[in-house]
C-alpha positions in Angstrom: 0.0 0.0 0.0 1.7 3.2 -1.1 0.6 6.2 0.8 3.2 8.7 -0.5 1.2 9.6 -3.6 -1.8 10.3 -1.4 0.2 12.7 0.7 1.1 14.9 -2.3 4.7 15.3 -1.3 5.7 15.7 -4.9 3.7 18.9 -5.0 4.7 20.2 -1.6 8.5 19.8 -2.2 10.2 20.9 -5.4 12.9 18.3 -5.6 10.9 15.3 -4.3 12.2 12.5 -6.5 12.2 8.7 -6.2 15.1 8.7 -3.8 13.1 10.8 -1.3 10.0 8.6 -1.9 12.1 5.5 -1.1 13.3 7.1 2.1 9.8 8.0 3.2 8.3 4.7 2.3 11.0 2.7 4.1 11.6 4.8 7.2 8.1 5.7 8.1 7.0 2.1 8.9 10.1 1.6 11.0 9.3 4.7 13.1 5.7 3.5 13.5 6.9 0.0 14.5 9.3 1.5 17.1 6.4 3.4 18.6 4.3 0.3 18.7 7.1 -1.7 20.3 7.5 1.0 23.0 3.7 0.9 23.6 3.9 -2.9 23.8 6.6 -2.7 26.5 4.6 -0.2 28.4 1.5 -2.4 28.2 3.6 -5.3 29.4 4.9 -3.3 32.4 1.3 -2.5 33.3 0.3 -6.1 32.7 -2.5 -5.0 30.3 -3.1 -8.1 28.2 -5.8 -6.4 26.1 -3.5 -3.6 25.1 -0.7 -6.1 24.3 -3.0 -8.1 22.0 -4.1 -4.9 20.2 -0.6 -3.7 19.7 0.5 -7.1 18.5 -2.3 -7.1 16.0 -1.3 -3.6 14.9 2.3 -4.6 14.4 1.3 -7.6 12.2 -1.2 -5.4 10.3 1.5 -2.8 9.7 4.0 -5.4 8.4 1.3 -6.8 6.1 0.3 -3.4 4.7 3.8 -2.1 4.0 5.4 -5.3 2.8 4.4 -5.1 -0.9 4.8 -1.3 -1.3 8.2 -1.1 0.3 9.5 -4.2 -1.4 8.4 -2.9 -4.8 9.8 0.5 -4.2 13.2 -0.9 -3.2 13.4 -3.4 -6.1 12.5 -0.7 -8.6 15.3 1.5 -7.2 17.7 -1.1 -8.6 16.2 -1.0 -12.1 17.7 1.5 -14.5 17.1 2.1 -18.2 20.1 2.8 -20.4 19.8 5.1 -23.4 22.4 5.8 -26.1 22.7 9.5 -27.0 22.7 9.7 -30.8 25.0 12.7 -31.0 28.0 11.3 -29.2 27.0 7.6 -28.8 27.3 8.0 -25.0 25.3 5.8 -22.7 23.2 7.3 -20.0 21.2 5.4 -17.4 18.1 6.7 -15.6 15.9 5.2 -12.9 13.1 3.3 -14.4 10.4 4.9 -12.2 11.9 8.4 -12.3 13.8 9.7 -15.2 15.0 12.7 -13.3 17.3 10.4 -11.3 20.5 9.4 -13.2 21.8 6.0 -12.2 25.3 7.4 -12.7 24.8 10.3 -10.3 26.5 10.5 -6.9 23.2 10.8 -5.0 21.9 7.6 -6.6 25.1 5.7 -5.8 25.0 7.1 -2.2 21.6 5.7 -1.5 22.2 2.4 -3.3 23.8 0.9 -0.2 20.7 2.1 1.8 18.5 0.3 -0.7 20.4 -2.9 -0.4 20.2 -2.7 3.4 16.5 -2.0 3.3 16.0 -5.0 1.0 17.5 -7.1 3.7 15.1 -5.5 6.2 11.8 -5.6 4.2 11.5 -8.3 1.6 13.9 -10.7 3.4 13.6 -9.6 7.0 9.9 -9.2 7.1 9.1 -12.5 5.6 11.6 -14.3 7.8 10.3 -12.6 11.0 6.7 -13.5 10.1 7.8 -17.1 9.5 9.5 -17.1 12.8 6.4 -15.8 14.6 4.2 -18.3 12.9 6.6 -21.1 13.9 6.5 -20.0 17.6 2.7 -19.7 17.8 
Protein backbone atom coordinates (compact mmCIF):
# COMPACT_ATOMS: atom_id res chain seq x y z
CA UNK A 1 0.00 0.00 0.00
CA UNK A 2 1.65 3.17 -1.15
CA UNK A 3 0.64 6.21 0.85
CA UNK A 4 3.21 8.67 -0.52
CA UNK A 5 1.19 9.60 -3.65
CA UNK A 6 -1.82 10.33 -1.45
CA UNK A 7 0.22 12.72 0.69
CA UNK A 8 1.07 14.91 -2.29
CA UNK A 9 4.70 15.27 -1.27
CA UNK A 10 5.74 15.66 -4.91
CA UNK A 11 3.69 18.87 -5.04
CA UNK A 12 4.74 20.19 -1.63
CA UNK A 13 8.49 19.81 -2.20
CA UNK A 14 10.19 20.93 -5.41
CA UNK A 15 12.92 18.30 -5.58
CA UNK A 16 10.93 15.31 -4.31
CA UNK A 17 12.18 12.46 -6.46
CA UNK A 18 12.23 8.66 -6.24
CA UNK A 19 15.12 8.71 -3.76
CA UNK A 20 13.05 10.81 -1.35
CA UNK A 21 10.05 8.57 -1.94
CA UNK A 22 12.13 5.50 -1.11
CA UNK A 23 13.33 7.11 2.11
CA UNK A 24 9.80 8.03 3.23
CA UNK A 25 8.32 4.65 2.29
CA UNK A 26 11.03 2.67 4.08
CA UNK A 27 11.63 4.78 7.19
CA UNK A 28 8.06 5.69 8.14
CA UNK A 29 6.99 2.09 8.92
CA UNK A 30 10.13 1.61 11.01
CA UNK A 31 9.30 4.68 13.10
CA UNK A 32 5.71 3.48 13.52
CA UNK A 33 6.93 0.00 14.50
CA UNK A 34 9.30 1.46 17.10
CA UNK A 35 6.42 3.45 18.60
CA UNK A 36 4.27 0.31 18.69
CA UNK A 37 7.05 -1.71 20.33
CA UNK A 38 7.47 0.99 22.99
CA UNK A 39 3.71 0.87 23.56
CA UNK A 40 3.90 -2.92 23.83
CA UNK A 41 6.64 -2.69 26.45
CA UNK A 42 4.63 -0.16 28.45
CA UNK A 43 1.53 -2.37 28.23
CA UNK A 44 3.61 -5.32 29.41
CA UNK A 45 4.88 -3.34 32.38
CA UNK A 46 1.30 -2.47 33.31
CA UNK A 47 0.26 -6.11 32.71
CA UNK A 48 -2.48 -5.03 30.32
CA UNK A 49 -3.13 -8.11 28.16
CA UNK A 50 -5.84 -6.45 26.08
CA UNK A 51 -3.51 -3.63 25.07
CA UNK A 52 -0.69 -6.09 24.33
CA UNK A 53 -2.97 -8.10 22.03
CA UNK A 54 -4.12 -4.94 20.23
CA UNK A 55 -0.56 -3.71 19.75
CA UNK A 56 0.55 -7.13 18.50
CA UNK A 57 -2.31 -7.07 16.02
CA UNK A 58 -1.34 -3.55 14.88
CA UNK A 59 2.30 -4.61 14.39
CA UNK A 60 1.28 -7.55 12.23
CA UNK A 61 -1.17 -5.38 10.31
CA UNK A 62 1.53 -2.77 9.72
CA UNK A 63 3.97 -5.37 8.43
CA UNK A 64 1.27 -6.79 6.13
CA UNK A 65 0.28 -3.39 4.74
CA UNK A 66 3.77 -2.08 4.03
CA UNK A 67 5.40 -5.29 2.78
CA UNK A 68 4.43 -5.06 -0.90
CA UNK A 69 4.79 -1.28 -1.28
CA UNK A 70 8.20 -1.06 0.34
CA UNK A 71 9.52 -4.15 -1.39
CA UNK A 72 8.37 -2.91 -4.79
CA UNK A 73 9.84 0.54 -4.22
CA UNK A 74 13.19 -0.93 -3.17
CA UNK A 75 13.40 -3.38 -6.07
CA UNK A 76 12.54 -0.68 -8.60
CA UNK A 77 15.33 1.47 -7.17
CA UNK A 78 17.74 -1.08 -8.62
CA UNK A 79 16.20 -0.99 -12.12
CA UNK A 80 17.73 1.50 -14.52
CA UNK A 81 17.06 2.12 -18.20
CA UNK A 82 20.08 2.80 -20.37
CA UNK A 83 19.84 5.10 -23.36
CA UNK A 84 22.38 5.81 -26.06
CA UNK A 85 22.65 9.49 -26.96
CA UNK A 86 22.73 9.66 -30.77
CA UNK A 87 24.98 12.72 -31.00
CA UNK A 88 28.01 11.28 -29.20
CA UNK A 89 27.04 7.59 -28.75
CA UNK A 90 27.33 8.02 -25.00
CA UNK A 91 25.30 5.76 -22.69
CA UNK A 92 23.20 7.32 -19.95
CA UNK A 93 21.21 5.39 -17.35
CA UNK A 94 18.13 6.68 -15.60
CA UNK A 95 15.94 5.22 -12.92
CA UNK A 96 13.05 3.25 -14.42
CA UNK A 97 10.44 4.89 -12.18
CA UNK A 98 11.85 8.44 -12.28
CA UNK A 99 13.84 9.68 -15.25
CA UNK A 100 14.96 12.73 -13.29
CA UNK A 101 17.33 10.45 -11.32
CA UNK A 102 20.47 9.44 -13.16
CA UNK A 103 21.83 6.04 -12.16
CA UNK A 104 25.33 7.44 -12.66
CA UNK A 105 24.80 10.34 -10.26
CA UNK A 106 26.53 10.50 -6.88
CA UNK A 107 23.20 10.80 -5.05
CA UNK A 108 21.90 7.58 -6.64
CA UNK A 109 25.08 5.72 -5.76
CA UNK A 110 25.00 7.12 -2.22
CA UNK A 111 21.55 5.66 -1.53
CA UNK A 112 22.24 2.37 -3.33
CA UNK A 113 23.76 0.91 -0.15
CA UNK A 114 20.72 2.08 1.80
CA UNK A 115 18.45 0.34 -0.73
CA UNK A 116 20.40 -2.93 -0.40
CA UNK A 117 20.22 -2.72 3.40
CA UNK A 118 16.48 -2.05 3.31
CA UNK A 119 16.00 -5.00 0.96
CA UNK A 120 17.48 -7.11 3.74
CA UNK A 121 15.08 -5.46 6.22
CA UNK A 122 11.83 -5.57 4.23
CA UNK A 123 11.53 -8.30 1.59
CA UNK A 124 13.89 -10.67 3.36
CA UNK A 125 13.64 -9.64 7.02
CA UNK A 126 9.86 -9.15 7.14
CA UNK A 127 9.07 -12.51 5.63
CA UNK A 128 11.64 -14.25 7.83
CA UNK A 129 10.32 -12.62 10.99
CA UNK A 130 6.72 -13.50 10.11
CA UNK A 131 7.77 -17.09 9.46
CA UNK A 132 9.53 -17.14 12.83
CA UNK A 133 6.43 -15.76 14.59
CA UNK A 134 4.20 -18.32 12.92
CA UNK A 135 6.56 -21.12 13.89
CA UNK A 136 6.49 -20.01 17.55
CA UNK A 137 2.72 -19.74 17.77
